[in-house]
C-alpha positions as MATLAB code, in Angstrom:
seq = 'XXXXXXXXXXXXXXXXXXXXXXXXXXXXXXXXXXXXXXXXXXXXXXXXXXXXXXXXXXXXXXXXXXXXXXXXXXXXXXXXXXXXXXXXXXXXXXXXXXXXXXXXXXXXXXXXXXXXXXXXXXXXXXXXXXXXXXXXXXXXXXXXXXXXXXXXXXXXXXXXXXXXXXXXXXXXXXXXXXXXXXXXXXXXXXXXXXXXXXXXXXXXXXXXXXXXXXXXXXXXXXXXXXXXXXXXXXXXXXXXXXXXXXXXXXXXXXXXXXXXXXXXXXXXXXXXXXXXXXXXXXXXXXXXXXXXXXXXXXXXXXXXXXXXXXXXXXXXXXXXXXXXXXXXXXXXXXXXXXXXXXXXXXXXXXXXXXXXXXXXXXXXXXXXXXXXXXXXXXXXXXXXXXXXXXXXXXXXXXX';
ca = [
      28.261   83.757   40.949;
      30.170   83.472   37.632;
      29.269   80.507   35.434;
      31.522   77.838   33.988;
      32.127   77.723   30.260;
      29.505   75.840   28.255;
      32.083   73.333   27.003;
      32.551   72.053   30.556;
      28.922   70.995   30.568;
      29.624   68.917   27.487;
      32.519   67.115   29.177;
      31.737   63.802   30.865;
      33.803   61.650   33.212;
      35.269   58.573   31.555;
      32.797   55.690   31.915;
      35.725   53.289   32.026;
      37.370   55.094   34.919;
      34.064   55.194   36.830;
      33.806   51.389   36.692;
      37.483   50.965   37.563;
      37.163   53.289   40.545;
      34.075   51.430   41.813;
      35.953   48.130   41.589;
      38.913   49.688   43.399;
      36.697   50.919   46.230;
      35.032   47.512   46.627;
      38.426   45.832   46.747;
      39.615   48.314   49.376;
      36.525   47.446   51.410;
      37.550   43.785   51.466;
      35.588   42.380   48.505;
      37.210   39.734   46.304;
      37.222   41.641   43.017;
      38.521   40.550   39.631;
      38.756   43.513   37.294;
      38.296   43.147   33.558;
      37.551   46.855   33.302;
      40.389   49.281   32.680;
      42.412   49.004   29.480;
      45.947   48.946   30.849;
      48.501   46.396   29.639;
      49.465   45.397   33.216;
      53.118   44.765   32.477;
      56.221   46.894   32.911;
      58.741   47.885   30.251;
      62.162   46.302   29.961;
      64.995   47.274   32.288;
      66.687   49.261   29.514;
      63.811   51.765   29.695;
      64.376   52.320   33.416;
      68.141   52.510   32.896;
      67.662   55.256   30.307;
      65.361   57.160   32.653;
      67.828   56.907   35.543;
      70.668   58.069   33.333;
      68.619   61.024   32.098;
      67.722   61.927   35.647;
      71.374   61.986   36.660;
      72.104   64.377   33.777;
      68.894   66.406   33.930;
      69.315   69.925   32.541;
      66.211   71.291   34.232;
      65.347   73.133   31.024;
      62.283   73.233   28.814;
      62.215   70.709   26.017;
      61.062   71.020   22.414;
      57.383   71.688   21.669;
      57.611   69.161   18.836;
      59.686   66.598   20.733;
      63.400   66.060   21.099;
      65.381   65.095   18.004;
      66.297   61.811   19.669;
      62.636   60.933   20.254;
      61.558   62.022   16.789;
      64.328   59.975   15.172;
      63.469   56.915   17.278;
      59.818   57.259   16.302;
      60.738   57.601   12.633;
      62.576   54.278   12.777;
      59.608   52.745   14.585;
      57.094   53.797   11.943;
      59.433   52.840    9.099;
      59.418   49.322   10.509;
      55.602   49.428   10.409;
      55.635   50.471    6.758;
      55.515   54.272    6.812;
      58.244   55.658    4.533;
      59.362   59.113    3.483;
      58.541   60.901    6.731;
      60.881   63.362    8.471;
      60.959   65.241   11.748;
      58.679   67.983   10.403;
      55.954   65.375    9.898;
      55.948   64.508   13.590;
      54.803   65.943   16.892;
      54.225   64.739   20.447;
      51.743   64.948   23.284;
      51.120   63.850   26.835;
      49.722   60.502   25.761;
      47.658   59.637   22.691;
      44.514   61.021   24.341;
      46.002   64.518   24.527;
      47.282   64.155   20.964;
      43.761   63.332   19.796;
      42.399   66.344   21.657;
      45.034   68.539   19.989;
      44.057   67.131   16.601;
      40.407   67.921   17.288;
      41.360   71.500   18.121;
      43.570   71.733   15.031;
      41.191   70.156   12.497;
      37.626   70.828   13.651;
      35.702   74.078   13.802;
      32.555   74.433   15.872;
      29.776   72.582   14.056;
      32.062   70.526   11.804;
      31.256   66.840   11.409;
      33.494   63.985   12.506;
      32.570   60.396   11.686;
      33.746   57.170   13.292;
      32.555   53.615   13.710;
      30.797   52.215   16.753;
      31.881   50.440   18.875;
      34.280   53.316   19.529;
      36.691   54.309   22.249;
      34.694   56.455   24.671;
      36.983   59.477   24.336;
      36.154   59.942   20.647;
      32.622   61.116   21.314;
      33.662   63.030   24.437;
      36.300   65.064   22.588;
      33.903   65.779   19.721;
      31.334   67.076   22.202;
      33.835   69.293   24.014;
      35.111   70.996   20.850;
      31.574   71.446   19.526;
      31.829   69.033   16.612;
      28.939   66.926   15.366;
      29.591   63.196   15.650;
      28.218   60.918   12.935;
      28.454   57.454   14.484;
      28.522   54.531   12.070;
      27.061   51.508   13.830;
      28.898   48.235   13.205;
      27.277   45.452   15.217;
      28.441   41.924   15.998;
      26.616   40.640   12.922;
      29.323   42.387   10.838;
      32.128   41.530   13.243;
      32.159   45.109   14.562;
      33.863   46.240   11.351;
      33.087   49.173    9.112;
      32.064   48.314    5.546;
      33.014   50.288    2.431;
      29.318   50.982    1.846;
      28.912   52.511    5.306;
      32.021   54.606    4.827;
      30.883   55.860    1.419;
      27.505   56.918    2.819;
      29.221   58.745    5.665;
      31.794   60.496    3.467;
      29.095   61.649    1.059;
      28.057   64.018    3.890;
      31.536   65.603    3.567;
      32.672   65.290    7.193;
      35.760   67.277    8.126;
      37.371   64.275    9.840;
      37.127   60.505    9.578;
      38.543   58.847   12.710;
      39.544   55.197   12.474;
      40.824   52.759   15.098;
      42.750   49.592   14.165;
      43.250   47.351   16.139;
      40.061   48.348   17.916;
      39.368   49.339   21.467;
      36.891   48.011   22.659;
      36.437   45.041   20.316;
      39.973   43.839   19.587;
      39.045   43.530   15.922;
      41.788   43.956   13.308;
      41.219   44.854    9.674;
      42.890   42.669    7.070;
      45.025   44.046    4.253;
      42.103   43.535    1.861;
      39.609   45.276    4.155;
      41.918   48.260    4.586;
      42.453   48.462    0.824;
      38.697   48.435    0.179;
      38.136   51.283    2.635;
      41.110   53.193    1.208;
      39.555   52.967   -2.254;
      36.529   54.814   -0.866;
      38.613   57.397    0.971;
      40.468   58.524   -2.149;
      37.143   59.615   -3.643;
      36.539   62.191   -0.898;
      39.552   64.528   -0.767;
      37.943   67.091    1.551;
      38.062   64.816    4.609;
      40.992   64.476    7.001;
      41.810   60.884    8.024;
      43.022   60.162   11.547;
      44.126   56.593   12.259;
      44.341   55.932   15.984;
      46.393   52.753   15.849;
      48.123   52.599   19.220;
      47.708   48.795   19.374;
      49.554   48.306   16.075;
      52.177   46.023   17.659;
      49.578   43.820   19.353;
      48.214   41.855   16.418;
      47.590   38.090   16.492;
      47.148   35.197   14.073;
      49.619   36.565   11.524;
      47.060   39.072   10.237;
      49.541   41.982   10.377;
      49.058   45.710   10.796;
      47.842   47.662    7.769;
      47.126   51.328    7.133;
      45.217   53.183    4.422;
      48.339   54.979    3.270;
      50.030   51.638    2.566;
      47.227   50.757    0.161;
      46.791   54.210   -1.370;
      49.912   56.390   -0.909;
      48.064   59.409   -2.317;
      46.178   59.612    1.002;
      49.370   60.651    2.779;
      48.709   64.398    2.372;
      45.642   64.179    4.613;
      46.257   61.175    6.840;
      47.483   61.464   10.441;
      48.771   58.351   12.205;
      48.548   58.316   16.020;
      50.729   56.106   18.214;
      51.838   55.833   21.830;
      54.250   53.995   24.106;
      51.411   53.114   26.494;
      50.109   49.782   25.214;
      53.029   48.327   23.275;
      55.637   48.958   25.941;
      53.595   48.761   29.162;
      54.031   52.495   29.785;
      50.548   54.065   30.133;
      51.622   56.157   33.103;
      54.589   57.664   31.260;
      52.212   59.596   28.971;
      53.906   59.812   25.586;
      51.849   60.024   22.410;
      52.994   60.907   18.909;
      51.666   61.654   15.436;
      53.011   61.296   11.922;
      51.249   63.258    9.211;
      51.335   66.262    6.899;
      53.757   68.993    7.935;
      51.021   71.600    8.429;
      49.154   69.345   10.858;
      52.306   68.494   12.804;
      53.124   72.203   12.960;
      49.627   73.023   14.256;
      49.897   70.397   17.002;
      53.355   71.687   17.913;
      52.003   75.246   18.155;
      49.202   74.076   20.421;
      51.792   72.314   22.581;
      53.618   75.617   22.959;
      50.450   77.050   24.489;
      49.753   74.341   27.042;
      52.061   71.369   27.721;
      55.242   73.037   26.376;
      57.099   69.726   26.175;
      57.466   66.154   27.382;
      59.952   66.044   30.312;
      63.536   64.964   29.609;
      63.405   61.849   31.776;
      60.224   60.593   30.122;
      61.597   61.425   26.699;
      64.688   59.308   27.400;
      62.510   56.397   28.497;
      60.408   56.637   25.330;
      63.517   56.726   23.126;
      64.789   53.586   24.863;
      61.431   51.867   24.397;
      61.362   52.523   20.652;
      65.068   51.922   20.047;
      65.961   49.178   22.506;
      65.229   45.455   22.707;
      61.687   44.508   21.690;
      61.574   41.208   23.568;
      59.078   42.371   26.206;
      56.364   43.585   23.785;
      56.869   40.542   21.570;
      56.467   38.193   24.525;
      53.411   40.066   25.768;
      51.790   39.930   22.354;
      52.081   36.127   22.430;
      50.767   36.054   25.986;
      47.743   38.172   25.102;
      46.975   35.967   22.104;
      46.936   32.951   24.423;
      44.704   34.781   26.900;
      42.394   35.722   24.031;
      41.960   32.027   23.288;
      41.074   31.309   26.924;
      38.466   34.083   26.916;
      36.856   32.947   23.663;
      36.725   29.322   24.808;
      34.944   30.328   28.017;
      32.466   32.630   26.275;
      31.671   29.984   23.639;
      30.292   27.742   26.399;
      27.699   30.305   27.512;
      24.425   29.765   25.608;
      23.321   32.783   23.615;
      26.511   34.806   24.038;
      28.143   35.834   20.761;
      31.690   37.193   20.564;
      33.360   37.982   17.226;
      36.953   36.786   17.308;
      39.352   39.592   18.318;
      42.739   39.486   16.624;
      44.551   42.275   18.423;
      44.837   44.569   21.449;
      43.669   42.859   24.663;
      39.891   43.084   24.620;
      36.904   40.872   23.949;
      33.487   42.413   23.335;
      30.763   39.792   23.695;
      27.119   40.435   22.856;
      25.338   39.775   26.179;
      21.834   40.785   25.092;
      20.618   37.231   25.725;
      20.523   38.279   29.411;
      18.177   41.201   28.852;
      14.705   40.683   30.289;
      15.979   38.134   32.808;
      16.704   38.397   36.530;
      19.537   37.471   38.870;
      18.471   36.774   42.457;
      15.571   39.191   42.066;
      17.562   41.871   40.228;
      15.991   42.639   36.858;
      18.390   43.068   33.936;
      17.147   45.219   31.087;
      20.368   46.814   29.851;
      24.115   46.318   29.633;
      24.510   48.734   32.543;
      22.143   46.617   34.657;
      24.087   43.503   33.688;
      27.517   44.871   34.608;
      26.264   46.347   37.879;
      24.645   43.052   38.882;
      27.716   41.049   37.807;
      29.984   43.239   39.923;
      27.652   43.112   42.906;
      26.970   39.381   42.794;
      30.249   37.924   41.523;
      32.847   40.621   42.070;
      33.759   40.839   38.373;
      34.159   44.310   36.869;
      33.459   44.796   33.155;
      32.555   47.952   31.238;
      29.044   48.229   29.728;
      29.058   48.324   25.953;
      26.894   51.453   25.858;
      29.982   53.406   26.966;
      31.386   52.470   23.550;
      28.204   53.028   21.556;
      27.054   49.367   21.554;
      24.505   48.702   24.342;
      24.149   45.002   23.538;
      27.680   44.197   24.702;
      30.278   44.548   27.434;
      34.044   44.926   27.270;
      36.380   42.394   28.852;
      39.964   43.587   29.238;
      41.954   40.396   29.790;
      45.254   41.865   30.988;
      44.674   40.767   34.572;
      47.161   38.352   36.165;
      46.877   34.944   34.469;
      45.834   33.323   37.751;
      42.728   35.539   37.838;
      41.622   35.057   34.244;
      39.909   31.655   34.356;
      38.303   32.231   37.802;
      36.913   35.551   36.561;
      35.519   33.954   33.422;
      34.046   31.134   35.518;
      32.212   33.715   37.622;
      30.750   35.263   34.477;
      29.549   31.824   33.350;
      28.032   31.198   36.794;
      26.220   34.507   36.626;
      24.652   33.625   33.273;
      23.707   30.160   34.529;
      21.866   31.712   37.488;
      19.694   34.006   35.360;
      15.997   33.269   35.416;
];
């Protein structure tokens, strides 16, 4: 029988979705499950978004849309990024995709040849390594443990760039850690980046509106404008506006990159549907009260999570200042047992925690850090403290 393409063998199911599906099945079977697994914001956009979608539906043309994105969406996104601090961009610097994940895949196809090197910090979002594998790129993973607050140092970056990778991929705020780089930290990394002009820079910053403690969102191009000719900024409506299922991702970058992504769109997705486009325009252009309120809510939930983790002996969790994740080091549990179940790894820990306490978390090894686990704290507020209490109980019962 004919064989599948080799690249399919390099593709792996999302580890996050595997955990989420297991939790879903247990819940369907009657188990009391609290899920801290999947990274969805768990809120809905404002009514103006739905009103725009309904209006677009009533006037639907039934036609193909633009491969780059409608003018209305591009203009709304331009205003959005100008508010963040990106200036001097026009429509030709932009392009769209079916969510940020598909945009990142398009960028990998556009920027990386087979065998090229891409470097990124660990902990990393699982899809980074998966996409690199599928397109045949070599991933150089830069390990940033809890002892350095899960943040990349200028020295690490300089060592990595000296290898002349084709792409440097950066995530701020971070999934899975929730860490946010300060203005000074971004500037220090930018000073290294300017020394290596042969490397593309992709900043996957889809949590840019979910930043706590007044730290602010910062980008390399703000610190060193000369990086603009090789920097691509990735954004999405998913996290900021509670719209992960609407699947709208966008980039801002050099015109040749935006053109390449647009050409790839013409060969697969064609366009984002009119109704979804209208909803995205409304999200960017309309009232921002919902995302602002949710940012405050997530900051408060972050504090609850950190307070609970701080009471567990041996657990270390660098303070997240954005997104909606905590990434505690749970290695203190390794070598211990829970009701006869031996725990040697993060995978063992999360499996035993789910089985014994009905709490679903994602093992840190899925993100390149096997000493940790990811807690996504977007669950209903009423479930947060009980779920954290179950985690504490689990640790207390280890022998």
